[in-house]
N, C-alpha and C positions, 0 to 999 in steps of 0.2 A: 729597272728590274724590281719586281715585287715578289716577295716570298709570301705564299699562302699556305697556312697550316691549320688543320682542324684537329680537335681533340674531343674526347668524351668528358663527362663531368668530373672524372678523376684526373684529367690532364693527360691521359694516355693518347699518344699521337695516332690519328686515324688516317689522315691523308696529308701529303705535302707535294707541292709542284716542283718543277725543275729549277725555278729560281731559288726556292728554299734550299735545294741541294747545293746550288752554286754559292749562295750566301753563307750558309752554315758549314759546308764542307762534308756533309754526311750523305750517304746513299739512303734511299727510302727503305731498303731492306734492313738497314741497321736500326731504324727507329720505329717504323710503323708497327703498332701493336706491341711494342717492346719497351719503349721509353716514354717519359713524360716531357711536356714542353718546358718543364723547369730545367732541363738539361741545357737550354740556351741562355739561361740567366744566372748571374752570380747569386749564391745562396742568400746573402743579406738582402739583396733586392727582392727576391722571392718572398722572404719573411716579411719585409716591411711594406711592400707595395702591391703584390699581385692580388691579394684578397680584395683590396679596395678597387683595383682596376676591374676585376670581375663583377663586383657589386655594382659599380657604375655602369658597366656594359649591360647588365640585366635591367637596371632601373631606367637608364636613359636610352637604351637601344644600341649604344656604342660607347667605347672609351677610346680617346685619341690622346697620345702623349709621346714623349721622347724618353728613351731609355738606353741602357748599355746591354748588349747581348754578348755572348761568347761563342766563337766558332769551334770547330773540332780541334784546331791547333792550340786552343786556349787564348786566342787573340781577342781583344775587345772590339766590338762593333758598335758604332754610333748609329742609332736607328730611330725612325718614327714608327710607332705601332698603332694599329687600329684593331680593337677587339670587339666582336659582336657575338651575341648568343646564337646558337643554332638549334633548329627544330626540325627533326627529320620528317615528322608527320604533320607539319603546319604549326603556326604560332599559337593556335588554340589548344594545342596539346603540350604536355610537359617538355621542358627544355632538355636537350640531349647532349649539349656540349658547347664549345666555343670555336670561333674562327679568328685567327690572328693574321693580319696582313702587315708585313714589315717592308719598309723602304730604307735604304741606306741614306744617311745625310752627311753632308760635308761640314761638320762642326763637332767640337768636343762636347759631349754630354756629360754633365756632372750630376750624379745622383747622390745627394747627401744622405749618408747613413746615420740615423739618430743613435744616441747613446742607449736608448731603450731597446732598439733593435739588436745592438751588440749584446745587451744583457739577455734578451730573449734567445739569441743564438746559443748562448751557453746553457740556458735552461733547456733548450731543445736538444743539444748534444748530449747532455747528461740525463735528460728526462727527470729533472729535479722535482717537478710537481708530484710525481708518483711515489716519492719517499714518504708520503703520508701513511702508506700501509706499513711502514716500518717504524716511523716516529710516534704515531698515535698509540700503538700498543705499549711503547716504553712508558709514556706518560700515564697510560691507563694502569699499568702495573704499579707505578709509584702511587697513583690514586688509591689503588687497592690497599697498599701498605698504610697509607694515611687514614683510610677508613678503619683499618683493623687495630691501629694503636699509634701512640706517639713515638717519635724518634726511631721508627723501624727501618728507615732508609737514610742513606747519606746523600744530601743534595749535591755535594761536589762530585760524587761518583755518578749521580744521575746526569749531570751536565756533560761529563766526559763520555758517558755511555751514549747519550743522544748524538753527540757529534761523531763519535767513532762509528756508530751504526749508520748515520747519515752518509758519511764518506764511503763506508763499505758498500752501501746500497748504490751510490752513484758509480762506484767502481764496477760493480756487477752489471749495472745497466750498460756501461760503455763496453765492457768485455763482451756482453751478449751481442751488442751491435757489431762489434769487430768480428766475432765468430760467425754470425749470421751473414755478414757481407762476404766473408771468405767462402762460406758454403754455398753462396749463390741464392740464398733464400730471399734477400731483399731485392736482388736483381729480377727474380721471377714474380715478385708480388706487384700486381697492378691494381689491386683492390684499394678500397677506402684510403685516400691519401691524407690520413690523419695520424697523429702520433699514437693513437690507440691501436693502430694496425701497422704491422711491419716495422716495429721499432721506431727509432727517432727519425729516420730518413736523412740524418745529418750528412752521411757520406754521399748519398745520392744527390742531395742538394748542393754539395760542394762546400758545406760549412766547415768541414774538416776532412782530411784525407785518411786513408786507412792506416798509414804508418803512425800519424799523430793520434789517431784513435787508440791504438795500442799503447802508445806512450802515456796518454792521458789516463787510461785505465790503471796503469801501474803507479802513476803519481798519486791518484786518488786512493789506491790500495795502500800505498806507503803512508799516506796521511792517516788513514784509518788504523793501521798497525801502530803508528807512533802514538796516537791517542789511546789505543788499547794498552800500550806499554805503560803510559802514565797512570792509567786506571789500575793496572796491576800492582803498582807500588802501594796502593791504599786498600788492598784486599787481604783478608785472612788467608792462610795457606789452603784451607779447604775450599773457600769460595774462589780462590785463584785457580785451582785445578778445575773446578766446575765451569768457571767462565771461559777458561782457555779451551776446554773440550767442546763446549757448545759453540763458541765462536769459530773454531776450526771446522766443526761439522756444518755450520750454517754457510760459511764461505765456500766450502767444498761443494755443497749442493747448488749454490748460486753460480759458481764458476763453471761447473760441469753440466749445468742445465743446457748450455749450448756448446761447450768446448768438447772437442774430441780428446780421447777416444770414447768416453762414456756418452756424451751428448744425450743426456737424460730425456730431453724433450722429444727425442725420436723413438723412445722406447715404450710407447703405448700405455701411458698412465704413470710411469715413473717420474716424468717431468712435473705432472700435477701433484704427485705425492711429495716431491722435493720442495715445491713451492708451499704446500700446506705446512710441512715441517719447519721450513726456514722462516716463514712469516707468521707462524702460529706458535706451537709449543716451544720450539727452540728459542724463539725470540723472547717470550715471556719468562721462560725459565732462565735464560741467559741474563736477562735484565735483573732477575731476582739475585743471581749470583753476584752481579756487578754492583748492586746498590744496597743490598740488605745489610743491616748492622747486626752482625752475629753469624752463627753457623746456619746458612740457608738450608743445607741438606741435612736437616735434623728432623727425623720423623716423629719426634715428640711434639712438634708444632705443625700446624696445618699449612704453612705458607708455601712449601714446595708443591704440595698437591693442588692448592688453589691456583697457583700460577700456571700449573700444567693444565688445569681445567679452563682457565681463562684463555689460554692459547688456542684451544680447540675451535671455538666459534670464530675467533679472529682468523685462524688459518683457513677455515672453510670459506669465509667471506672473500679472502684473498684468492683462494683457488677459483672461485666463481668469476672474479675479475679476469684471471688468466683465461678461464674457459671461454667466456663470451668474446674476449679479444681474439680467440682463435677462429671464430666463425668467418670473418672476412678474409682471413689469411689461409683458409684451409686448402684452396686449390693450389696456390703457390707452394705451401708447405709440403703438400703431398708430392709435388714434382721434385723436391729436394730432399725427400726422405725424412721430413720432420713429422713423424707419425705420432702426433699427440692424440688425445681422445676424440676431438672433433674430426680429424682425418680418419681415425679408426672406425668411428660409428656413423659419421655423416652429421650434417647440421640438424636434420629433423629429429633424429634419435637423441642427439646431444642436448636438445632442449630438456629432456627428461633427466639427463645427468645434472643439469643446472638445478632442476627442481629437487632432486635427491640431495644434492649438496646443501641447498637452502634449508631443507627439512632437517638435515644433520646440524646445521647452524642453530636452528630454533631449539632443537632438543638439547644440544650441548650448552646453549646460552641459559636455558632454564635450569639445567643441572648446576651450572656454576652459581646462579643466583640462590638456589636452595642450599648449596654447600656453604656459602658465606653468610647465609641466614639474613639476607637483605632483600625483602620482597619488593622494595621500591625499585630495585634494579630490573625487575620484570617490565617496568615501563619502557626501558630501552629496547627490550625484546618486542614488546607490542608495537612500538613505533616502527621497528625494523620489519615486522611481519606485514603491516599495512603497506609500507613502501615496497617491500619485496614482492608481494602479490601483484602489485601494479606493474612492476618490472617484468614479472613472469608472463603476465597476460600480453604485454607488448612483444616479448620475445617470441611467443607462439605465433603471433600475427606477422612479425617482420623478420623472422630468422633468416630469410633469404633475400632481404631487401637492404638497400642502402640506409634506410631509416632506422635500421637496427642500432646505428651508432648512438642514438639517444639512450638506448638501454645499456650500451657499453659504459657511457658516462654515469648513468644512474646506478650501476653496480658499484662503481667507485664511491659515489656519494653514499650508498648504503653502508659501506664499510665505515666511512667517516661518521655517519649518523649514529650508528651503534656505539662507536668508540667515544664520541664526544658526549652523547647523552648519558652513557654509563659512567664516564669520568665525572661529569657534573653531579650525578646522583651519589656516587661514592664520596665525593668531597663535601657534600652538604648533609650527609647522614652520618 
């Protein structure tokens, strides 16, 4: 008995024979065009091995090995697998997918899971690498204070602030995955099988179930609150009130980005606005309240205004990260009522929204540089402009192609480029 299953480049199942139905316990109607082949494998095996298997199949023409699969009942299956690339229009044309042939074997297969894979599993579940958009602005705000004078911020408070925001961001990431899964958004998404599209995919891959996803979100939230409480003991009464108000507003926007009844992401622009505020002005102003030595909300000094101005370009860069990640998700998001800007205006018109946001970033970044009277900081803007124009040119060419994913990553790098370059400039001047 041999199971034969074909899939597209994203792993979405295209065909399966009768033996596949018998071995795995699914009917064709349940899977074809709806599920990925990852449904047959434990999540840790997918993380650790599948990419190498596929690379070998493409390079050598086939991959042959032994692995553990899982049937519909959740039972382990010991199997021999042969994977080959598929070409619908002949091998001289681009690859269109893969074919997997599975045979049951009468032996216990032991797939060793490396410790690095277990670490990557939790990085995937929490989407930890994306916390750069919240952590870099905190350090950048501290660098601004260091540029402006000595002893303007409290290093101990800075450390607590970084970790509190770090865990709060992780909590929001996991909450968003939980609510997207409940709303069926992840279920409907068969586009780009990468973490930039459709959330972490952790529940889909079986890395964590939906119940434990919710528990994890609350645990991370609890840690963030605990760190925030420690921070509060070291704040003046005026800064304490400001930090609490900003933190509450930021968490509210992050939580209700996907949570009902508000579900801001579904409200044609309110989701993008909430991300701009939470990862822009609210973040830099909140950091000011948390780390500034003295009364931060004192209009006789420029610090509050400068932190507000600093948050605007950062928020706009983060909004473009969100926007371009909506491109591959737009079809599935539309089916589940996730009416963000790309669903509302379509991919083609949304390219111009990206451009408009980028122009807003350039203008606001220049204004910030002029207000703090540091012309060297314009170097960070210039670097970002050159890189950003390159990204935009590729978006206009590839907005409806799989290769757009390179621009998705580049938009994240653009945020880091501006933050790190500006941080260095502020620290050395």
